[in-house]
N, C-alpha and C positions, 0 to 999 in steps of 0.2 A: 190224562184228565182231558174230557172235551165236553162241549154241550151240543145239544140237539134238540130239534121240534120234531112233534110227531102229530099226524093227522088223528082224527077222532077214530079212525079204524086201527090205529096203532103203527101205521106205515110211517117210514121216515119222510119228513117233509122238507124239501128243498125249496126254499124261497129266497133267491138272491137275484133280483131283477137287475141290479146294476153291477154285479159281480164284485162289490167292495167288501162283502162280509155279511155275516148275520150273527144273532145273538139267539140261542137256542134257551128253551124254557125248563129243560131237563139236563143235569149234570150227570155224567157217565164217566166211569172208570173202567177200563179194560171191557167196555162194551156193556156194563151193568149200570142201569140208572140208579141214582141215589144208593151207592153201596154203603155197606157197613161191614167192618171186619173186626170180630171179637178178638181181642189180643190178650196176652200174659204180659205181667209186669216185668219187661226186660227191655233191652235196646234192641231197635229194629233198624234195617237200612232200606231206604225207599229210593228207587229212581223214578223221578217224575218228569214228565214232558207234557208241557201245556200243549196240546193238540187243536186248540180253538182257532176259528178263523179270526174273531174279532173280540175275544174276552181274555182279560188278564185275571189272575187269582191272587189273593192274600191268604195264604194257608196257616192255619194254626192246629194244635193238638187240642181235643175236646177238653182236656184236663188243664189247659193253659200252662203246661210245662213248657220249659225253653227246648229247642232242638237245634241242632249244628247242620250246617251246610258245607259239605267236604269238597263238592266239585261243582262245575258248571259246564257250559257248551265248550269252554276253553280248556278243559280238563281239570285236574286235581288243583285245588287251592293251596297256596303256600302253608296256610294254617286254617283248621277249621274256624267257622265264623257262627257264633251263637246268636239265634233269632229268638228275642223275647216277646211274650205276650203283648199284644197291642204294639208292637214295634212298627215303625214305619220305615225301616231299613230296607234298601233296595233288595236285599237278599230273600225277604219275606214275601215278595211279590214275584209272580211268574208272568212275565210277558208273554205274548203270542209267540208260539213256535219255540219256547225256550225249554231247556233240560237242566235239571238240578239233581244232585245226589244228596240225601239227607241220612 
């Protein structure tokens, strides 16, 4: 997951005058702006990397179902951690350059 800014002509805009970071106005996954993925009703495993320079994310499922985190940058967790809807647990937040497996 990353964010990006684009010029009016669709070209990637880079505006980092002080090199401290930027906030894009378009969220992208695997290079696709504002993606959607139709899914079947079953379990899925996602490997998620926050590739943003300055932005953190609080992720949830559109159905507000719970999901489980099974690994972080440090490797597999001793036990899965359940993230609930509207949870403020740190496991639901992806900080800059952080990877999680769900």
